[in-house]
C-alpha positions, 0 to 999 in steps of 0.5 A: 426905201433903204433898199432902193437907195442902196440899189441906186448907189450901187448903180452910180458906183458901177457906172462910174467904174465903167466910165473910168475903165473905158478911159485910157483904153486906146482905139484900134491901131493906137497906143495909150501914152498914159496908162491911167495908173501912173506916169510910166513913159513920162519924164520931166523937162530938160531945157529945149531941143537946142540946149539938150543937143549941146549936152554930153550924155553924162550932163543930160542924164544928170539934168534928167534925174533932177527934172524927174524929181521935180516932175513927180512933185507936181504931176500926179495921177488921180482917179485915172487923170493926170493932174498938174498942180500949177507949179514946176515944168512941163511933162514929156514923153520918154520916147521921141516921135516923128509923124503921128496921129494923136488924141488927148483929152484936156480940161482947164480952169477959168483963165487957164493956159497950156499947150501940147508941144509937138516934137518938143516944139511949141505948140498947139495952144490951150487956153480960155477963149473968154479971156483970150477971145481966141479958141484953143488948137492954133499953132500959137508960135507961128509967125509966117504961117497961120497961128490962130484956129479957124473957129472957137470950138472949146467946150465950156470951162470945166468940161473935157475937150478932145484934141485930134492932132495929125502931124506929117512932116512939118504940117499939122492938122488939128480937130477940137471936139470934132471940129476942124480948127487947123488945116494942114498948116506948116508948124515953124521951129520956135527954137531955131527960126531959120530951120524947119521943125525937127524931124522927131522929138518928144510930146509935152504937156505944157505947164503954165502956172495953173491947174491942168487935167489930161487923160485918154492920150493915144498915139499912132505912129505914121511910117515916114 
């Protein structure tokens, strides 16, 4: 009996280790933006694209140093997962991107709220459909173009969800858990409504005052 229990425990530990090893390993043609171990390639949030553009290099560097210090207090890596404690600001890629294809796994709590900023602009929405009565994946800040997803495709709260996002020019397509929820919709410029979306910018995991989990963040740049 003791031998059987020991064998079972070893099998469970081995399967768990194998699952973690499979996580954060990009598919062919994609790059992992999160290495599963630390926050290399990520930084804290400084203002908006509009406000950052007005800063001198010295001002931006100083603000970025402070933002990085804040970020490290609230964004951690736990067992191969990025975990946000619900305080602080958004987590941003160090690199800017233009056209791309992006995968990201995410999980929220009941009444949770978050989003994925594309090119530094809000946002592909994440929230609890039981609370909002609208599913995740929509371009929430659109006013002229569709802002809501075409269907609720969220998994139950506490389970992992997968976004597959494609952005070419101003147009965005989103699949949530393999189901199409946004089909080639123009994403509007939240920061400057009279201008089209910026041609490049950082990707951000949005803070919204609640605990969040992210993993398996993969990106493929599309030549413009």
